[in-house]
GUVOKE-898809 format. One line per field, with one value per residue (C-alpha): residue number from 1; chain; residue in three letters; x, y negated, z. Coordinates in nm, 3 decimals, decimal comma. Each point is the difference from the previous one (the first is absolute). Example, Ala and Ser with C-alpha at 12.3 -4.5 7.8 and 13.67 -1.06 7.14 Angstrom:
! residues 2
i = 1 | 2
ch = A | A
aa = Ala | Ser
east = 1,230 | 0,137
north = 0,450 | -0,344
up = 0,780 | -0,066
//
This chain:
! residues 334
i = 1 | 2 | 3 | 4 | 5 | 6 | 7 | 8 | 9 | 10 | 11 | 12 | 13 | 14 | 15 | 16 | 17 | 18 | 19 | 20 | 21 | 22 | 23 | 24 | 25 | 26 | 27 | 28 | 29 | 30 | 31 | 32 | 33 | 34 | 35 | 36 | 37 | 38 | 39 | 40 | 41 | 42 | 43 | 44 | 45 | 46 | 47 | 48 | 49 | 50 | 51 | 52 | 53 | 54 | 55 | 56 | 57 | 58 | 59 | 60 | 61 | 62 | 63 | 64 | 65 | 66 | 67 | 68 | 69 | 70 | 71 | 72 | 73 | 74 | 75 | 76 | 77 | 78 | 79 | 80 | 81 | 82 | 83 | 84 | 85 | 86 | 87 | 88 | 89 | 90 | 91 | 92 | 93 | 94 | 95 | 96 | 97 | 98 | 99 | 100 | 101 | 102 | 103 | 104 | 105 | 106 | 107 | 108 | 109 | 110 | 111 | 112 | 113 | 114 | 115 | 116 | 117 | 118 | 119 | 120 | 121 | 122 | 123 | 124 | 125 | 126 | 127 | 128 | 129 | 130 | 131 | 132 | 133 | 134 | 135 | 136 | 137 | 138 | 139 | 140 | 141 | 142 | 143 | 144 | 145 | 146 | 147 | 148 | 149 | 150 | 151 | 152 | 153 | 154 | 155 | 156 | 157 | 158 | 159 | 160 | 161 | 162 | 163 | 164 | 165 | 166 | 167 | 168 | 169 | 170 | 171 | 172 | 173 | 174 | 175 | 176 | 177 | 178 | 179 | 180 | 181 | 182 | 183 | 184 | 185 | 186 | 187 | 188 | 189 | 190 | 191 | 192 | 193 | 194 | 195 | 196 | 197 | 198 | 199 | 200 | 201 | 202 | 203 | 204 | 205 | 206 | 207 | 208 | 209 | 210 | 211 | 212 | 213 | 214 | 215 | 216 | 217 | 218 | 219 | 220 | 221 | 222 | 223 | 224 | 225 | 226 | 227 | 228 | 229 | 230 | 231 | 232 | 233 | 234 | 235 | 236 | 237 | 238 | 239 | 240 | 241 | 242 | 243 | 244 | 245 | 246 | 247 | 248 | 249 | 250 | 251 | 252 | 253 | 254 | 255 | 256 | 257 | 258 | 259 | 260 | 261 | 262 | 263 | 264 | 265 | 266 | 267 | 268 | 269 | 270 | 271 | 272 | 273 | 274 | 275 | 276 | 277 | 278 | 279 | 280 | 281 | 282 | 283 | 284 | 285 | 286 | 287 | 288 | 289 | 290 | 291 | 292 | 293 | 294 | 295 | 296 | 297 | 298 | 299 | 300 | 301 | 302 | 303 | 304 | 305 | 306 | 307 | 308 | 309 | 310 | 311 | 312 | 313 | 314 | 315 | 316 | 317 | 318 | 319 | 320 | 321 | 322 | 323 | 324 | 325 | 326 | 327 | 328 | 329 | 330 | 331 | 332 | 333 | 334
ch = A | A | A | A | A | A | A | A | A | A | A | A | A | A | A | A | A | A | A | A | A | A | A | A | A | A | A | A | A | A | A | A | A | A | A | A | A | A | A | A | A | A | A | A | A | A | A | A | A | A | A | A | A | A | A | A | A | A | A | A | A | A | A | A | A | A | A | A | A | A | A | A | A | A | A | A | A | A | A | A | A | A | A | A | A | A | A | A | A | A | A | A | A | A | A | A | A | A | A | A | A | A | A | A | A | A | A | A | A | A | A | A | A | A | A | A | A | A | A | A | A | A | A | A | A | A | A | A | A | A | A | A | A | A | A | A | A | A | A | A | A | A | A | A | A | A | A | A | A | A | A | A | A | A | A | A | A | A | A | A | A | A | A | A | A | A | A | A | A | A | A | A | A | A | A | A | A | A | A | A | A | A | A | A | A | A | A | A | A | A | A | A | A | A | A | A | A | A | A | A | A | A | A | A | A | A | A | A | A | A | A | A | A | A | A | A | A | A | A | A | A | A | A | A | A | A | A | A | A | A | A | A | A | A | A | A | A | A | A | A | A | A | A | A | A | A | A | A | A | A | A | A | A | A | A | A | A | A | A | A | A | A | A | A | A | A | A | A | A | A | A | A | A | A | A | A | A | A | A | A | A | A | A | A | A | A | A | A | A | A | A | A | A | A | A | A | A | A | A | A | A | A | A | A | A | A | A | A | A | A | A | A | A | A | A | A | A | A | A | A | A | A | A | A | A | A | A | A | A | A | A | A | A | A
aa = Met | Ser | Asp | Pro | Ile | Leu | Val | Thr | Gly | Ala | Thr | Gly | Leu | Val | Gly | Asn | Asn | Val | Val | Arg | Ala | Leu | Leu | Glu | Ser | Gly | His | Ala | Val | Arg | Thr | Leu | Val | Arg | Ala | Ala | Ala | Asp | Pro | Arg | Pro | Leu | Glu | Gly | Leu | Glu | Val | Glu | Arg | Val | Thr | Gly | Asp | Val | Thr | Asp | Ala | Ala | Ser | Val | Asn | Ala | Ala | Val | Gln | Gly | Cys | Arg | Ala | Val | Ile | His | Ala | Ala | Ala | Glu | Val | His | Ile | Gly | Arg | Thr | Gly | Leu | Glu | Arg | Gln | Arg | Arg | Ile | Asn | Val | Glu | Gly | Thr | Arg | Asn | Ile | Ala | Asp | Ala | Ala | Arg | Lys | Ala | Arg | Val | Arg | Leu | Val | His | Val | Ser | Thr | Cys | Asp | Ala | Val | Gly | Gln | Gly | Thr | Ala | Glu | Met | Pro | Ala | Thr | Glu | Asp | Thr | Pro | Leu | Pro | Pro | Ala | Arg | Leu | Pro | Tyr | Val | Ile | Thr | Lys | Arg | Glu | Ala | Glu | Arg | Val | Val | Phe | Gly | Asn | Ala | Val | Ala | Gly | Leu | Asp | Ala | Val | Ile | Val | Asn | Pro | Ala | Phe | Met | Ile | Gly | Pro | Trp | Asp | Trp | Lys | Pro | Ser | Ser | Gly | Lys | Met | Leu | Leu | Glu | Val | Ala | Ala | Gly | Arg | Gly | Thr | Phe | Ala | Pro | Arg | Gly | Ser | Thr | Ser | Leu | Cys | Asp | Val | Arg | Asp | Val | Ala | Arg | Ala | Ile | Val | Ala | Ala | Leu | Thr | Gln | Gly | Val | Ser | Gly | Glu | Arg | Tyr | Ile | Leu | Ala | Gly | Arg | Thr | Leu | Leu | Trp | Leu | Glu | Leu | Trp | Arg | Lys | Phe | Ala | Glu | Val | Ser | Gly | Gly | Arg | Arg | Pro | Val | Cys | Arg | Ala | Gly | Pro | Leu | Met | Ile | Trp | Ile | Gly | Gly | Trp | Gly | Gly | Asp | Val | Trp | Gly | Met | Ile | Arg | Arg | Lys | Glu | Pro | Ala | Phe | Asn | Ser | Ala | Ala | Ala | Arg | His | Ala | Trp | Gln | Glu | Arg | Tyr | Tyr | Ser | Ser | Ala | Lys | Ala | Glu | Gln | Thr | Leu | Gly | Tyr | Thr | Ile | Arg | Pro | Ala | Glu | Glu | Thr | Ile | Arg | Asp | Ala | Trp | Ala | Trp | Phe | Gln | Glu | His | Gly | Tyr | Thr | His | Ser | Lys | Glu | Ala | Lys | Thr | Lys | Leu
east = 0,005 | 0,107 | 0,135 | -0,302 | -0,173 | -0,016 | -0,331 | -0,017 | -0,350 | -0,061 | -0,271 | -0,205 | -0,260 | 0,198 | 0,359 | -0,213 | -0,210 | 0,333 | 0,154 | -0,310 | 0,049 | 0,339 | -0,041 | -0,284 | 0,261 | 0,238 | 0,223 | 0,285 | -0,117 | 0,182 | -0,164 | 0,162 | -0,276 | 0,075 | 0,012 | -0,359 | -0,200 | -0,301 | 0,085 | -0,326 | 0,031 | 0,306 | -0,099 | -0,004 | 0,222 | 0,298 | 0,164 | 0,399 | -0,056 | 0,240 | -0,056 | 0,063 | -0,083 | 0,000 | 0,079 | 0,333 | 0,291 | 0,186 | -0,306 | -0,118 | 0,367 | -0,020 | -0,341 | 0,063 | 0,291 | -0,048 | -0,326 | -0,071 | -0,232 | -0,200 | -0,366 | 0,010 | -0,378 | 0,109 | -0,158 | -0,156 | -0,370 | -0,164 | -0,228 | 0,020 | 0,176 | 0,260 | 0,245 | 0,246 | 0,324 | -0,105 | -0,160 | 0,339 | 0,240 | -0,204 | -0,103 | 0,286 | 0,288 | -0,135 | 0,001 | 0,341 | 0,131 | -0,138 | 0,087 | 0,330 | 0,042 | -0,168 | 0,250 | 0,282 | -0,114 | -0,060 | -0,371 | -0,341 | -0,224 | -0,380 | -0,114 | -0,298 | -0,172 | -0,336 | -0,213 | -0,002 | 0,334 | -0,094 | -0,203 | -0,362 | -0,187 | -0,373 | -0,310 | 0,076 | 0,386 | 0,093 | 0,354 | 0,308 | 0,329 | 0,069 | -0,232 | 0,123 | 0,006 | -0,218 | 0,136 | 0,040 | -0,106 | -0,052 | 0,301 | -0,066 | -0,055 | 0,314 | 0,199 | -0,107 | 0,120 | 0,332 | 0,026 | -0,074 | 0,344 | 0,192 | -0,079 | 0,042 | 0,302 | 0,158 | -0,121 | 0,267 | 0,247 | -0,046 | -0,278 | -0,251 | -0,316 | -0,379 | -0,298 | -0,337 | -0,281 | -0,290 | -0,305 | -0,285 | 0,059 | -0,279 | 0,022 | 0,119 | 0,282 | -0,052 | 0,109 | 0,025 | -0,234 | 0,101 | -0,245 | -0,217 | -0,101 | -0,217 | -0,251 | 0,015 | -0,116 | -0,293 | -0,056 | -0,053 | -0,253 | 0,289 | -0,044 | -0,338 | 0,186 | 0,236 | 0,321 | -0,056 | 0,217 | 0,110 | 0,250 | 0,158 | -0,065 | 0,262 | 0,049 | 0,252 | 0,079 | -0,065 | 0,307 | 0,201 | 0,039 | 0,096 | 0,264 | 0,150 | -0,046 | 0,235 | 0,260 | 0,107 | -0,288 | 0,115 | 0,210 | 0,260 | -0,050 | -0,349 | -0,336 | -0,309 | -0,322 | -0,238 | -0,395 | -0,283 | -0,376 | -0,109 | -0,266 | -0,124 | 0,003 | -0,367 | -0,011 | 0,293 | -0,174 | -0,312 | 0,163 | 0,130 | -0,287 | -0,134 | 0,213 | 0,031 | -0,324 | 0,059 | -0,216 | -0,017 | 0,179 | -0,265 | 0,197 | 0,369 | 0,053 | -0,038 | 0,272 | -0,101 | -0,027 | 0,351 | 0,147 | -0,098 | 0,030 | 0,370 | 0,018 | -0,128 | 0,302 | 0,249 | -0,108 | -0,052 | 0,359 | 0,138 | -0,150 | 0,105 | 0,340 | -0,084 | -0,157 | -0,281 | -0,068 | -0,273 | 0,146 | -0,031 | 0,261 | -0,126 | -0,320 | 0,143 | 0,186 | -0,321 | -0,182 | 0,225 | -0,084 | 0,186 | 0,053 | 0,309 | 0,110 | 0,113 | 0,063 | 0,413 | -0,037 | -0,229 | 0,207 | 0,326 | -0,071 | -0,350 | -0,200 | -0,349 | -0,264 | -0,279 | -0,383 | -0,005 | -0,268 | 0,202 | 0,282 | -0,287 | -0,110 | 0,320 | 0,107 | -0,240 | -0,013 | 0,353 | -0,074 | -0,341 | 0,249 | 0,242 | -0,157 | -0,038 | -0,352 | -0,150 | 0,127 | 0,189 | 0,332 | -0,109 | -0,077 | 0,364 | 0,146 | -0,180
north = 0,011 | -0,359 | -0,225 | -0,165 | -0,318 | -0,195 | -0,122 | -0,265 | -0,031 | 0,366 | 0,022 | -0,294 | -0,048 | -0,083 | 0,221 | 0,296 | -0,003 | -0,123 | 0,354 | 0,201 | -0,138 | 0,072 | 0,363 | 0,067 | -0,171 | 0,232 | -0,183 | 0,023 | -0,207 | -0,124 | -0,243 | -0,204 | 0,019 | -0,140 | 0,269 | -0,131 | -0,004 | 0,221 | 0,345 | 0,093 | -0,178 | 0,174 | 0,372 | 0,283 | -0,254 | 0,172 | -0,359 | -0,043 | -0,211 | -0,266 | -0,126 | -0,374 | -0,355 | -0,265 | -0,246 | 0,212 | -0,061 | 0,336 | 0,233 | -0,150 | -0,009 | 0,409 | 0,038 | -0,125 | 0,198 | 0,239 | -0,151 | -0,062 | -0,264 | -0,238 | -0,003 | -0,299 | -0,018 | -0,048 | -0,336 | -0,148 | -0,105 | -0,214 | -0,308 | -0,258 | -0,279 | 0,156 | 0,243 | -0,193 | 0,119 | 0,394 | -0,031 | -0,180 | 0,290 | 0,254 | -0,122 | -0,245 | 0,209 | 0,334 | -0,095 | -0,148 | 0,326 | 0,207 | -0,259 | -0,022 | 0,412 | 0,025 | -0,212 | 0,134 | 0,365 | -0,101 | 0,106 | -0,147 | -0,152 | -0,045 | -0,236 | -0,012 | -0,326 | -0,167 | -0,233 | -0,261 | -0,069 | -0,103 | -0,302 | -0,025 | -0,006 | -0,058 | 0,227 | -0,245 | 0,047 | 0,301 | -0,030 | 0,141 | 0,087 | -0,341 | -0,228 | -0,254 | 0,103 | -0,185 | -0,064 | 0,262 | -0,036 | 0,358 | 0,164 | 0,326 | -0,190 | -0,233 | 0,344 | 0,188 | -0,296 | -0,036 | 0,402 | -0,058 | -0,304 | 0,265 | 0,260 | -0,255 | -0,129 | 0,407 | 0,023 | -0,326 | 0,183 | 0,302 | 0,203 | 0,144 | -0,068 | -0,005 | -0,159 | 0,089 | -0,237 | 0,221 | -0,149 | 0,126 | 0,384 | 0,235 | 0,394 | 0,344 | 0,085 | -0,331 | 0,170 | -0,305 | -0,131 | -0,301 | -0,198 | 0,275 | -0,118 | -0,205 | 0,253 | 0,150 | -0,299 | -0,093 | 0,383 | -0,035 | -0,289 | -0,290 | -0,117 | -0,263 | -0,328 | 0,055 | -0,270 | -0,254 | 0,072 | 0,238 | 0,301 | 0,214 | 0,362 | 0,249 | 0,396 | 0,073 | 0,323 | -0,224 | -0,177 | 0,263 | 0,114 | -0,359 | 0,020 | 0,313 | -0,131 | -0,295 | 0,216 | 0,083 | -0,236 | -0,290 | -0,319 | -0,103 | -0,312 | -0,033 | 0,059 | 0,176 | -0,135 | 0,308 | -0,148 | 0,161 | -0,144 | -0,338 | -0,004 | -0,191 | 0,118 | 0,030 | 0,215 | 0,219 | 0,055 | 0,056 | 0,269 | 0,138 | 0,051 | 0,145 | 0,300 | 0,033 | -0,032 | -0,289 | -0,338 | -0,244 | -0,308 | -0,281 | -0,271 | -0,224 | -0,139 | -0,391 | -0,214 | -0,104 | 0,396 | 0,053 | -0,243 | 0,072 | 0,408 | -0,101 | -0,224 | 0,274 | 0,249 | -0,276 | -0,015 | 0,379 | 0,019 | -0,187 | 0,172 | 0,291 | -0,105 | 0,205 | -0,209 | 0,190 | 0,039 | -0,203 | -0,351 | -0,345 | 0,042 | 0,343 | -0,148 | -0,311 | 0,280 | 0,212 | -0,347 | -0,017 | 0,099 | 0,274 | 0,038 | 0,211 | 0,155 | 0,302 | 0,007 | 0,002 | 0,283 | 0,184 | -0,051 | 0,107 | 0,234 | 0,133 | -0,116 | 0,061 | -0,124 | 0,262 | -0,121 | -0,147 | 0,269 | 0,273 | -0,129 | -0,053 | 0,293 | 0,199 | -0,193 | 0,080 | 0,387 | 0,001 | -0,204 | 0,268 | 0,301 | -0,122 | -0,099 | -0,402 | 0,006 | 0,151 | 0,121 | -0,145 | 0,077 | -0,235 | -0,295 | 0,010 | 0,045 | -0,344
up = 0,004 | -0,073 | 0,244 | 0,229 | -0,009 | 0,328 | 0,132 | 0,290 | 0,161 | -0,077 | 0,310 | -0,146 | -0,230 | -0,280 | 0,061 | 0,049 | -0,289 | -0,198 | 0,165 | -0,139 | -0,349 | -0,003 | 0,119 | -0,284 | -0,231 | 0,052 | 0,206 | 0,328 | 0,221 | 0,346 | 0,240 | 0,281 | 0,287 | 0,321 | 0,287 | 0,201 | -0,354 | -0,055 | -0,079 | -0,181 | -0,347 | -0,085 | 0,161 | -0,279 | -0,270 | -0,154 | 0,052 | 0,221 | 0,293 | 0,113 | 0,353 | -0,012 | -0,034 | -0,271 | 0,248 | 0,080 | -0,303 | 0,103 | 0,020 | -0,317 | -0,205 | 0,076 | -0,107 | -0,343 | -0,070 | -0,215 | -0,142 | -0,356 | 0,054 | 0,324 | 0,009 | 0,339 | 0,104 | 0,398 | 0,121 | 0,308 | -0,123 | 0,253 | -0,135 | 0,297 | 0,115 | 0,235 | -0,066 | -0,245 | 0,180 | -0,024 | -0,334 | -0,109 | 0,142 | -0,138 | -0,342 | -0,083 | 0,135 | -0,001 | -0,398 | 0,024 | 0,139 | -0,278 | -0,260 | 0,105 | 0,049 | -0,360 | -0,187 | 0,188 | -0,118 | -0,356 | -0,022 | -0,092 | 0,309 | -0,050 | 0,257 | 0,076 | 0,112 | -0,040 | -0,207 | 0,303 | -0,102 | -0,348 | -0,160 | 0,079 | -0,318 | -0,101 | -0,167 | -0,329 | 0,024 | 0,216 | 0,175 | -0,150 | 0,115 | -0,097 | 0,152 | 0,239 | 0,360 | 0,226 | 0,363 | 0,200 | 0,379 | 0,100 | 0,179 | -0,234 | -0,301 | 0,086 | 0,056 | -0,317 | -0,195 | 0,155 | -0,024 | -0,365 | -0,015 | 0,152 | -0,266 | -0,293 | 0,200 | -0,004 | -0,371 | -0,108 | 0,190 | -0,211 | 0,188 | -0,270 | 0,149 | -0,045 | 0,178 | 0,010 | 0,177 | 0,087 | 0,123 | 0,233 | 0,000 | 0,167 | -0,088 | 0,173 | 0,204 | 0,224 | 0,323 | 0,194 | -0,109 | -0,198 | -0,259 | 0,023 | 0,385 | -0,142 | -0,180 | 0,319 | 0,178 | -0,233 | -0,010 | 0,370 | 0,008 | 0,073 | -0,341 | 0,029 | -0,122 | -0,294 | -0,060 | -0,276 | -0,218 | -0,202 | -0,095 | -0,271 | 0,077 | -0,123 | 0,064 | 0,150 | -0,203 | -0,306 | 0,181 | 0,072 | -0,332 | -0,137 | 0,254 | -0,149 | -0,338 | 0,103 | 0,115 | -0,424 | -0,128 | 0,185 | -0,124 | 0,263 | 0,121 | -0,100 | 0,256 | -0,096 | 0,182 | 0,058 | 0,084 | -0,041 | -0,033 | 0,138 | 0,218 | 0,276 | 0,344 | 0,072 | -0,305 | 0,050 | 0,379 | -0,118 | -0,236 | 0,314 | 0,139 | -0,249 | -0,013 | 0,361 | 0,098 | 0,250 | 0,059 | -0,342 | 0,083 | 0,036 | -0,165 | -0,020 | 0,334 | -0,011 | 0,080 | 0,332 | 0,100 | -0,150 | 0,214 | 0,302 | -0,032 | -0,142 | 0,297 | 0,227 | -0,111 | 0,040 | 0,353 | 0,121 | -0,180 | 0,221 | 0,287 | -0,119 | -0,107 | -0,356 | -0,268 | -0,108 | -0,381 | -0,028 | 0,083 | -0,116 | -0,269 | -0,131 | 0,012 | -0,252 | -0,233 | -0,028 | -0,115 | -0,333 | -0,302 | -0,203 | -0,409 | -0,116 | -0,352 | 0,012 | -0,379 | 0,028 | 0,193 | -0,187 | -0,326 | 0,147 | 0,279 | -0,123 | 0,287 | 0,009 | 0,259 | 0,042 | 0,112 | 0,357 | 0,096 | -0,096 | 0,240 | 0,273 | -0,001 | -0,007 | 0,296 | 0,173 | -0,076 | 0,177 | 0,307 | 0,052 | -0,097 | 0,239 | 0,305 | -0,028 | -0,008 | 0,314 | 0,375 | 0,244 | -0,187 | -0,313 | 0,273 | 0,121 | -0,419 | -0,005
//
């Protein structure tokens, strides 16, 4: 068998789907996994496991040795006002360690970024890879943009690198769960009032296949938007409710309701000393309209976008199969 492909973030939603897509394509896979990581995502998979952390340069260099490519999907994702230092350490310095190691080993790097790191478009003119960037205020967006600059900087120094920018993903193998938690919340009847903005929904399996394609088909030094179908949050949440049997959202939340809820989340976070998922920054972020063009990825990487209903049905079926929709154990997973 040929030299393995290293995958970071292999226990997360994107990374775990990438690992499975690589195995289905006949690739050997090595994973860089933290000692405390959930073992379930890699159970039963024929992958080489290396214990380490992207923030530790020594373990990264050791993991990259002998690999023929690296897919960097590890990241800290939190939409809020706080956590800049932690996200910068993982998202920026961790990426620096990966990029430096890949450049020294002379292997290709596919860096998984986010559509939040590209410009914002409109329905009439969706954002492309070259759309000017708006100011960034969220720590997550700031650090993902900084991470891209690290990758492009290494590319100037000789790194063979491709960047992919996925939009809002759901799908199977969401062990944490991450973005799929929104589907579970709506299914549980906690989605009465939807945010006012829109999102670009894509299937994580389609994203994973495009990432694998980027290993051989992506042009070095280029980035590729992997977006999906733009839906109002209200429209998406109603689809969630229809598939899961949850309570149908009534309407979009008004400005005052969002302000009060976001402020309440901020206060609760200060009391708990841990910022909750719903906070004022997350509320403002959800308010935005998101329109992206994936034409470049469709042409170069063969990226495809399946119907939203299929994605939602398959994600819900996976959560049901793995016990996230009932029992006390399911509640602890949320």
